[in-house]
N, CA, C and O of each residue as an XYZ file, in Angstrom:
680
protein
N      -7.166     13.337      2.042
C      -7.221     12.220      2.178
C      -7.212     11.725      3.771
O      -6.612     12.507      4.510
N      -7.703     10.713      4.325
C      -8.209     11.178      5.911
C      -7.226     10.180      6.184
O      -7.419      9.060      5.710
N      -5.862     10.467      7.098
C      -5.129      9.424      7.879
C      -5.108      9.795      9.176
O      -5.624     10.761      9.738
N      -4.433      8.887      9.587
C      -4.427      8.930     11.526
C      -3.510      9.956     12.103
O      -3.440     10.409     13.246
N      -2.968     10.154     11.247
C      -1.986     11.305     11.584
C      -0.435     10.754     11.567
O      -0.043      9.746     10.979
N       0.366     11.686     12.373
C       1.631     11.234     12.566
C       2.044     10.653     11.290
O       1.571     11.290     10.349
N       2.691      9.766     10.977
C       3.794      8.939     10.521
C       2.998      8.784      8.775
O       3.337      9.089      7.632
N       1.697      8.080      9.482
C       0.672      8.056      8.019
C       0.483      9.265      7.357
O       0.618      9.122      6.141
N       0.128     10.809      7.822
C       0.351     11.757      7.445
C       1.162     12.264      6.312
O       0.977     12.731      5.188
N       2.408     11.884      7.317
C       3.671     12.335      6.304
C       3.884     11.191      4.889
O       4.588     11.564      3.951
N       3.239      9.863      4.857
C       3.168      9.069      3.804
C       2.345     10.110      2.860
O       2.813     10.631      1.848
N       1.062     10.314      3.364
C       0.077     10.751      2.435
C       0.748     11.761      1.751
O       0.856     11.669      0.528
N       1.191     12.659      2.317
C       1.611     13.749      1.925
C       3.229     13.988      0.931
O       3.795     14.930      0.376
N       3.463     12.610      1.130
C       4.576     12.390      0.471
C       3.898     11.743     -1.131
O       4.388     11.873     -2.253
N       2.995     11.239     -0.842
C       2.051     10.537     -2.475
C       1.465     11.648     -3.112
O       0.722     11.587     -4.092
N       1.974     13.084     -2.276
C       0.944     14.119     -2.845
C      -0.370     14.634     -2.811
O      -0.980     15.451     -3.500
N      -0.634     13.969     -1.864
C      -2.126     13.839     -1.161
C      -1.937     14.782     -0.145
O      -0.783     14.931      0.259
N      -3.159     15.687      0.529
C      -3.521     16.247      1.797
C      -4.096     15.857      2.939
O      -5.246     16.204      3.208
N      -3.305     15.025      3.815
C      -3.915     14.457      4.950
C      -4.415     15.347      5.455
O      -3.930     16.477      5.526
N      -5.825     14.871      6.042
C      -6.423     15.482      7.085
C      -7.055     14.604      8.405
O      -7.725     13.572      8.382
N      -6.582     15.416      9.565
C      -7.319     14.458     10.253
C      -8.537     14.688     10.475
O      -9.141     15.761     10.462
N      -8.999     13.346     10.742
C     -10.601     12.895     10.759
C     -10.635     11.696     11.953
O      -9.993     10.669     11.730
N     -11.120     11.782     12.772
C     -11.651     10.727     13.448
C     -12.420      9.562     12.913
O     -13.520      9.612     12.363
N     -11.785      8.646     13.119
C     -12.534      6.925     12.504
C     -14.164      7.009     12.733
O     -14.793      6.378     11.884
N     -14.924      7.650     13.689
C     -16.105      7.758     14.072
C     -16.708      8.943     12.824
O     -17.830      8.894     12.320
N     -15.742      9.872     12.544
C     -16.148     10.666     11.465
C     -16.004     10.546     10.278
O     -16.459     11.423      9.544
N     -15.402      9.542      9.792
C     -15.214      9.181      8.302
C     -16.041      9.162      7.057
O     -15.888      9.257      5.840
N     -16.988      8.993      7.938
C     -18.417      8.403      6.862
C     -18.934      9.621      6.422
O     -19.017     10.076      5.282
N     -19.285     10.098      7.549
C     -20.247     11.924      7.547
C     -18.993     12.750      6.390
O     -19.222     13.230      5.280
N     -17.934     12.697      6.990
C     -16.934     13.612      6.070
C     -16.719     12.895      4.712
O     -16.851     13.585      3.702
N     -16.464     11.843      4.604
C     -16.420     11.279      3.410
C     -18.027     11.540      2.508
O     -17.821     11.681      1.303
N     -19.328     11.610      2.852
C     -20.339     11.571      2.210
C     -20.389     12.684      1.832
O     -21.002     12.748      0.766
N     -20.005     13.713      2.218
C     -20.097     15.317      2.259
C     -19.152     15.756      1.446
O     -19.094     16.872      0.930
N     -18.186     14.612      1.299
C     -16.753     15.344      0.254
C     -15.974     16.011      0.916
O     -14.914     16.249      0.337
N     -16.116     16.531      2.214
C     -15.011     16.712      2.661
C     -13.909     16.440      2.718
O     -13.064     17.334      2.781
N     -13.571     15.131      2.716
C     -12.641     14.075      2.360
C     -12.843     13.368      0.790
O     -13.974     13.357      0.303
N     -12.101     12.995      0.309
C     -11.928     12.320     -0.751
C     -12.105     10.983     -0.753
O     -12.912     10.389     -1.468
N     -10.964     10.227      0.462
C     -10.944      9.263      0.709
C     -10.157      8.975      1.709
O      -9.529      9.894      2.235
N     -10.031      7.725      2.153
C      -9.531      7.459      3.911
C      -8.386      6.002      3.718
O      -8.508      5.090      2.899
N      -7.526      6.140      4.543
C      -6.497      4.960      4.915
C      -7.130      4.330      5.591
O      -7.612      5.004      6.501
N      -7.387      3.338      5.614
C      -8.175      2.293      6.987
C      -8.373      0.806      6.640
O      -9.007      0.509      5.628
N      -8.068      0.254      7.112
C      -8.130     -1.442      6.984
C      -9.292     -2.120      6.498
O     -10.370     -1.800      6.999
N      -9.264     -2.983      5.629
C     -10.806     -2.939      4.632
C     -11.399     -3.474      5.761
O     -12.599     -3.224      5.648
N     -11.145     -4.241      7.070
C     -12.172     -4.533      7.618
C     -13.430     -3.604      8.026
O     -14.639     -3.722      7.832
N     -12.277     -2.185      8.970
C     -12.536     -1.392      9.224
C     -13.377     -0.387      8.480
O     -13.977      0.510      9.072
N     -13.419     -0.574      6.971
C     -14.095     -0.066      6.308
C     -15.654     -0.225      6.572
O     -16.567      0.588      6.421
N     -15.656     -1.852      7.124
C     -17.033     -2.303      6.883
C     -17.672     -1.639      8.341
O     -18.646     -0.894      8.445
N     -17.123     -1.966      9.006
C     -17.367     -1.549     10.654
C     -17.578     -0.015     10.781
O     -18.135      0.192     11.859
N     -17.408      0.855     10.274
C     -17.915      2.543      9.815
C     -18.713      2.489      8.745
O     -19.294      3.548      8.508
N     -19.003      1.294      7.776
C     -20.325      2.105      7.267
C     -19.496      2.376      5.796
O     -20.255      2.907      4.985
N     -18.075      2.132      5.236
C     -17.679      2.962      4.618
C     -17.647      2.387      3.207
O     -17.348      2.989      2.175
N     -18.099      0.793      3.385
C     -18.357      0.093      1.757
C     -19.068      0.828      1.042
O     -18.792      1.063     -0.135
N     -20.503      1.491      1.900
C     -21.539      2.428      0.974
C     -20.770      3.043      0.315
O     -20.757      2.612     -0.837
N     -20.088      3.880      0.480
C     -19.260      4.861     -0.033
C     -18.370      4.684     -1.305
O     -18.518      5.256     -2.385
N     -17.246      3.611     -0.891
C     -16.067      3.633     -1.845
C     -16.424      2.818     -2.988
O     -17.250      1.931     -3.205
N     -15.573      3.384     -3.610
C     -16.080      2.718     -5.119
C     -14.671      1.802     -5.389
O     -14.858      0.750     -6.002
N     -13.745      2.011     -5.118
C     -12.270      1.457     -5.195
C     -11.067      1.346     -4.142
O     -10.825      2.343     -3.463
N     -10.442      0.399     -4.002
C      -9.508      0.649     -2.900
C      -8.002     -0.155     -3.252
O      -8.092     -0.905     -4.225
N      -6.636     -0.099     -2.593
C      -6.195     -0.497     -2.880
C      -6.213     -2.258     -2.210
O      -6.962     -2.791     -1.391
N      -5.141     -2.737     -2.918
C      -5.189     -4.213     -1.912
C      -3.431     -4.319     -2.018
O      -2.655     -3.582     -2.625
N      -3.189     -5.399     -1.272
C      -1.756     -5.896     -1.678
C      -0.852     -4.862     -1.345
O       0.349     -5.131     -1.363
N      -1.262     -3.613     -1.014
C      -0.087     -2.500     -0.091
C      -1.091     -2.353      1.393
O      -2.298     -2.173      1.552
N       0.524     -2.597      2.726
C      -0.785     -2.312      3.761
C      -0.127     -0.649      4.219
O       1.024     -0.371      4.556
N      -1.370      0.297      4.074
C      -1.335      1.510      4.006
C      -1.614      1.768      5.638
O      -1.004      2.484      6.432
N      -2.939      0.782      5.848
C      -3.278      0.900      7.518
C      -3.213     -0.649      8.512
O      -2.660     -1.713      8.235
N      -3.734     -0.391      9.312
C      -3.275     -1.589     10.547
C      -3.652     -1.404     11.841
O      -3.480     -0.290     12.336
N      -4.106     -2.231     12.447
C      -4.122     -2.690     13.872
C      -2.934     -2.403     14.913
O      -1.791     -2.857     14.967
N      -3.482     -1.667     15.558
C      -2.458     -1.562     16.200
C      -3.010     -1.345     18.060
O      -3.650     -0.429     18.577
N      -2.333     -2.823     18.765
C      -3.129     -3.322     20.044
C      -1.671     -3.260     21.058
O      -0.624     -3.605     20.511
N      -1.632     -2.927     22.167
C      -0.374     -3.305     23.160
C      -1.537     -4.022     24.631
O      -2.733     -4.261     24.792
N      -0.594     -4.093     25.212
C      -0.667     -4.691     26.498
C       0.497     -4.193     26.847
O       1.618     -4.162     26.340
N      -0.115     -3.711     28.064
C       0.980     -2.844     28.611
C       1.022     -2.821     30.111
O      -0.040     -2.894     30.730
N       2.481     -2.699     30.914
C       2.063     -2.783     32.454
C       3.345     -1.681     32.771
O       4.287     -1.411     32.026
N       3.087     -1.215     33.953
C       3.762     -0.308     34.283
C       5.204     -0.650     34.622
O       5.245     -1.684     35.290
N       6.350     -0.147     34.394
C       7.717     -0.175     34.926
C       7.600     -0.620     36.236
O       8.020     -1.770     36.372
N       7.135     -0.056     37.335
C       7.216      0.108     38.358
C       6.233     -1.609     38.910
O       6.631     -2.571     39.566
N       5.194     -1.380     38.408
C       4.362     -2.889     38.787
C       4.840     -4.573     38.129
O       4.564     -5.707     38.521
N       5.773     -3.988     36.825
C       6.384     -5.324     36.470
C       7.239     -5.821     37.543
O       7.082     -6.876     38.158
N       8.311     -4.809     37.731
C       9.654     -4.544     38.395
C       8.980     -5.945     40.090
O       9.674     -6.889     40.470
N       7.633     -5.594     40.674
C       7.046     -6.117     41.635
C       6.592     -7.696     41.701
O       6.395     -8.426     42.673
N       6.483     -7.991     39.983
C       6.274     -9.465     39.637
C       7.498    -10.522     39.801
O       8.633    -10.199     39.449
N       7.326    -11.296     40.135
C       8.602    -12.567     40.148
C       9.070    -13.269     38.956
O       8.126    -13.722     38.308
N       9.987    -13.459     38.556
C      10.881    -13.655     37.460
C      10.057    -14.603     36.740
O      10.183    -14.715     35.521
N       9.015    -15.471     37.560
C       8.492    -17.195     37.080
C       7.029    -16.066     36.051
O       6.716    -16.284     34.881
N       6.419    -14.955     36.944
C       5.149    -14.470     36.173
C       5.363    -13.872     35.022
O       4.752    -14.088     33.976
N       6.649    -12.750     35.279
C       7.029    -12.216     34.255
C       7.293    -13.046     32.931
O       6.958    -12.633     31.821
N       7.878    -14.164     33.138
C       8.138    -14.708     31.921
C       6.565    -15.437     31.269
O       6.202    -15.155     30.128
N       5.759    -16.364     32.152
C       4.524    -16.300     31.869
C       4.116    -15.197     30.615
O       3.852    -15.512     29.455
N       4.147    -13.564     31.296
C       3.215    -12.922     30.968
C       3.952    -12.555     29.065
O       3.392    -12.563     27.969
N       5.438    -12.270     29.500
C       6.194    -12.474     27.869
C       5.672    -13.801     27.037
O       5.436    -13.603     25.845
N       5.497    -14.948     27.476
C       5.266    -16.219     26.696
C       3.946    -15.627     26.404
O       4.040    -14.773     25.523
N       2.972    -15.764     26.765
C       1.382    -15.174     26.690
C       1.388    -14.315     25.360
O       0.739    -14.481     24.328
N       2.352    -13.310     25.707
C       1.930    -11.770     25.037
C       2.611    -12.366     23.502
O       2.097    -12.095     22.417
N       3.772    -13.160     23.651
C       4.374    -13.443     22.002
C       3.168    -13.963     21.440
O       2.726    -13.414     20.430
N       2.622    -14.852     21.895
C       1.907    -15.595     21.519
C       0.325    -15.339     21.320
O      -0.481    -15.908     20.584
N       0.225    -14.651     21.917
C      -1.492    -13.493     21.395
C      -1.109    -12.391     20.358
O      -1.909    -11.863     19.587
N       0.230    -12.116     20.446
C       0.478    -10.961     19.553
C       0.714    -11.926     18.159
O       0.478    -11.461     17.044
N       1.093    -12.999     18.309
C       1.826    -13.525     16.832
C       0.355    -14.359     16.393
O       0.288    -14.591     15.186
N      -0.738    -14.798     17.160
C      -1.971    -15.488     16.747
C      -2.465    -14.298     16.312
O      -2.911    -14.172     15.172
N      -2.427    -13.240     17.258
C      -3.565    -11.608     16.737
C      -3.151    -11.276     15.455
O      -4.035    -10.804     14.740
N      -1.661    -11.436     14.801
C      -1.441    -10.818     13.499
C      -2.244    -11.675     12.189
O      -2.951    -11.226     11.288
N      -1.801    -13.146     12.505
C      -2.513    -13.659     11.960
C      -3.960    -13.600     11.304
O      -4.541    -13.587     10.220
N      -4.195    -13.566     12.959
C      -5.903    -13.138     12.603
C      -6.357    -12.326     11.824
O      -7.154    -12.471     10.898
N      -5.638    -11.108     12.353
C      -5.980     -9.976     11.763
C      -5.602    -10.137      9.892
O      -6.413     -9.779      9.038
N      -4.691    -10.536      9.677
C      -4.059    -10.623      8.091
C      -5.499    -11.611      7.703
O      -6.315    -11.222      6.867
N      -5.629    -12.747      8.348
C      -6.942    -13.522      7.812
C      -8.458    -13.026      7.754
O      -9.355    -13.420      7.008
N      -8.490    -12.088      8.712
C      -9.680    -11.030      8.470
C      -9.687     -9.773      7.317
O     -10.741     -9.260      6.938
N      -8.246     -9.329      6.783
C      -8.233     -8.463      5.937
C      -8.473     -8.913      4.708
O      -9.300     -8.370      3.976
N      -7.834     -9.860      4.389
C      -8.209    -10.748      2.807
C      -9.801    -11.101      2.864
O     -10.510    -10.364      2.179
N     -10.278    -11.867      3.404
C     -11.941    -11.885      3.640
C     -12.575    -10.262      3.797
O     -13.616    -10.098      3.160
N     -12.246     -9.469      4.300
C     -12.611     -8.072      3.539
C     -12.485     -7.561      2.801
O     -13.155     -6.545      2.618
N     -11.481     -8.008      1.887
C     -11.389     -7.145      0.771
C     -11.883     -8.194     -0.426
O     -12.064     -7.757     -1.562
N     -12.058     -9.372     -0.164
C     -13.103    -10.272     -0.783
C     -14.550     -9.826     -0.566
O     -15.159     -9.790     -1.635
N     -15.299     -9.468      0.518
C     -16.153     -8.889     -0.005
C     -16.479     -7.832     -0.341
O     -17.564     -7.446     -0.778
N     -15.326     -7.171     -0.109
C     -15.754     -5.835     -0.718
C     -15.982     -5.878     -2.226
O     -16.943     -5.305     -2.739
N     -14.869     -6.730     -3.092
C     -15.162     -6.860     -4.314
C     -16.370     -7.528     -4.816
O     -17.001     -7.031     -5.749
N     -16.785     -8.789     -4.171
C     -17.883     -9.121     -4.164
C     -19.251     -7.993     -4.663
O     -20.067     -8.078     -5.581
N     -19.009     -6.844     -3.472
C     -20.123     -5.805     -3.309
C     -19.518     -4.859     -4.560
O     -20.298     -3.953     -4.854
N     -18.487     -4.884     -5.222
C     -18.437     -4.096     -6.632
C     -17.312     -3.190     -6.597
O     -17.049     -2.426     -7.526
N     -16.462     -3.300     -5.227
C     -15.530     -2.516     -4.847
C     -14.641     -2.787     -6.346
O     -14.594     -3.988     -6.611
N     -14.053     -2.042     -7.195
C     -13.188     -1.966     -8.161
C     -11.490     -1.898     -7.356
O     -11.053     -0.855     -6.869
N     -10.865     -2.967     -7.359
C      -9.191     -3.212     -6.572
C      -8.296     -2.543     -7.199
O      -8.163     -2.605     -8.422
N      -7.529     -1.778     -6.379
C      -6.419     -1.109     -7.549
C      -5.074     -2.397     -6.613
O      -5.122     -2.901     -5.491
N      -4.026     -2.518     -7.740
C      -3.172     -3.432     -7.772
C      -2.024     -2.653     -8.344
O      -1.962     -2.506     -9.565
N      -0.847     -1.995     -7.327
C      -0.120     -1.585     -7.861
C       0.665     -2.316     -9.012
O       0.671     -3.545     -9.077
N       1.300     -1.553     -9.881
C       2.256     -2.235    -10.715
C       3.958     -2.297    -10.155
O       4.186     -2.353     -8.947
N       4.691     -2.287    -10.820
C       6.355     -2.381    -10.169
C       6.477     -0.482     -9.959
O       6.952     -0.025     -8.920
N       6.066      0.280    -10.893
C       6.432      1.490    -10.856
C       5.505      1.847     -9.514
O       6.113      2.094     -8.473
N       4.576      1.869     -9.515
C       3.447      2.040     -8.481
C       3.847      1.846     -7.314
O       3.568      2.636     -6.412
N       4.856      0.338     -7.050
C       5.356     -0.150     -5.719
C       6.361      0.850     -5.137
O       6.567      1.289     -4.006
N       6.808      1.008     -6.130
C       7.928      1.752     -5.538
C       8.132      3.166     -5.644
O       9.203      3.699     -5.356
N       7.014      3.845     -6.096
C       6.930      5.292     -5.280
C       6.322      4.932     -4.088
O       6.577      5.670     -3.136
N       5.440      3.804     -3.852
C       4.914      3.544     -2.430
C       5.938      3.382     -1.427
O       5.881      3.922     -0.322
N       7.012      2.526     -1.875
C       7.653      1.995     -0.872
C       8.538      3.000     -0.467
O       8.914      3.001      0.705
N       9.037      4.088     -1.458
C       9.893      5.173     -1.265
C       8.922      6.242     -0.169
O       9.466      6.843      0.758
N       7.963      6.311     -0.355
C       7.266      7.341      0.523
C       7.182      6.648      1.719
O       7.463      7.405      2.648
N       6.901      5.473      2.106
C       6.794      4.471      3.415
C       8.320      4.860      3.759
O       8.525      5.245      4.911
N       9.474      4.791      2.818
C      10.853      4.714      3.625
C      10.826      6.251      4.568
O      10.875      6.539      5.764
N      10.706      7.097      3.114
C      10.745      8.410      3.750
C      10.056      8.501      5.056
O      10.784      8.721      6.024
N       8.634      8.356      5.283
C       8.373      8.165      6.584
C       8.617      7.820      7.489
O       8.230      8.481      8.452
N       9.342      6.678      7.709
C       9.853      5.980      8.311
C      10.861      6.753      8.961
O      10.839      7.057     10.154
N      11.834      7.092      8.051
C      13.602      7.832      8.441
C      12.502      9.343      8.922
O      12.724      9.573     10.111
N      11.844      9.977      8.560
C      11.116     10.766      9.121
C      10.641     10.770     10.663
O      10.984     11.689     11.407
N       9.710      9.534     11.181
C       9.731      9.594     12.351
C      10.770      9.179     13.107
O      10.999      9.749     14.174
N      11.419      8.302     12.741
C      12.732      7.759     13.694
C      13.506      9.337     13.723
O      13.565      9.708     14.896
N      13.919     10.037     13.073
C      14.640     11.269     13.075
C      13.661     12.212     13.741
O      14.221     13.000     14.503
N      12.728     12.301     13.680
C      11.894     13.252     15.132
C      11.712     12.880     16.254
O      11.253     13.620     17.124
N      12.144     11.267     16.503
C      12.000     10.920     18.008
C      13.716     10.956     18.573
O      14.144     11.088     19.719
N      14.403     10.796     17.359
C      16.016     10.929     18.210
C      16.304     12.357     18.211
O      17.300     12.602     18.891
N      15.901     13.126     17.810
C      15.472     14.821     17.543
C      15.051     15.107     19.225
O      15.444     16.156     19.736
N      14.458     14.390     19.821
C      13.668     14.348     21.051
C      14.475     13.955     22.327
O      14.184     14.436     23.422
N      15.448     13.113     22.166
C      15.705     12.288     22.866
C      15.441     10.449     23.011
O      15.891      9.593     23.773
N      14.721     10.438     22.140
C      14.207      9.037     22.537
C      14.988      8.375     21.017
O      15.556      9.022     20.136
N      14.750      6.726     21.112
C      15.582      5.880     20.463
C      14.911      5.584     18.994
O      14.940      4.433     18.561
N      14.302      6.649     18.230
C      13.431      6.625     17.138
C      14.608      5.409     16.090
O      14.326      4.217     15.961
N      15.670      5.946     15.565
C      16.055      5.081     14.820
C      16.465      3.643     15.337
O      16.359      2.758     14.488
N      16.939      3.244     16.651
C      16.751      2.151     17.341
C      15.846      1.535     16.901
O      16.006      0.611     16.103
N      14.858      1.876     17.281
C      13.557      1.557     17.765
C      12.831      0.903     15.727
O      12.285     -0.153     15.408
N      13.191      2.075     14.913
C      13.049      1.624     13.934
C      13.518      0.363     13.008
O      12.953     -0.246     12.100
N      14.788      0.234     13.625
C      15.870     -0.950     13.426
C      15.574     -2.343     13.807
O      15.741     -3.351     13.120
N      15.040     -2.236     15.179
C      14.412     -3.400     15.516
C      13.366     -3.786     15.461
O      13.050     -4.975     15.520
N      12.181     -2.284     15.261
C      11.222     -3.240     14.533
C      11.437     -4.254     12.676
O      11.043     -5.350     12.277
N      12.029     -3.431     12.216
C      12.023     -4.121     10.921
C      13.051     -5.448     11.495
O      12.429     -6.510     11.480
N      14.226     -5.554     11.901
C      14.465     -7.092     12.468
C      13.260     -8.040     12.744
O      12.998     -9.092     12.160
N      12.524     -7.387     13.852
C      11.711     -8.331     14.070
C      10.463     -8.876     12.903
O       9.929     -9.950     12.629
N      10.396     -7.824     12.550
C       9.162     -8.358     10.825
C      10.407     -8.828      9.839
O       9.955     -9.076      8.722
N      11.455     -8.972      9.895
C      12.434     -9.791      8.527
C      12.254    -11.364      9.212
O      12.150    -12.357      8.492
N      12.231    -11.437     10.858
C      12.160    -12.620     11.760
C      11.001    -13.400     11.101
O      11.146    -14.614     10.953
N       9.948    -12.846     10.724
C       8.923    -13.648     11.039
C       7.926    -14.083      9.595
O       6.955    -14.831      9.475
N       8.768    -13.135      8.513
C       8.296    -13.420      6.960
C       8.932    -14.564      6.294
O       8.635    -14.846      5.132
């Protein structure tokens, strides 16, 4: 199963599959040749990379993959900005992040509908399947946090903060 590595590879392994590191542009060729059996990709990216020609089924209602965008500035550059400019950047960044997430979610739903219209069989997990996947996600989250903690980075703290932020917008 093609994964993007890191925590996703650990999740794939927890689910009993063999994670294979293949770049997104190489996924179509790898799948068409049988080098990989499947890929963890956002539905909209499956269209972008031509994978909809190859896939016969896919999971829906379970977020295995997504898009990560970052708007970054070095600490040194940030510290040179006046407080008003910092506030503007933080406010605009929050607004863009929120609207981007809503936009990506809507685009993902539309992509899944398009895939189903093209004949892809949607796989919706039952309660037992959801439990297995959720447990794998939890194990990979803990693994990720622990690996960072062991490197002197705030992995567990970051995971807790992320979960708190996500629950605040649900």
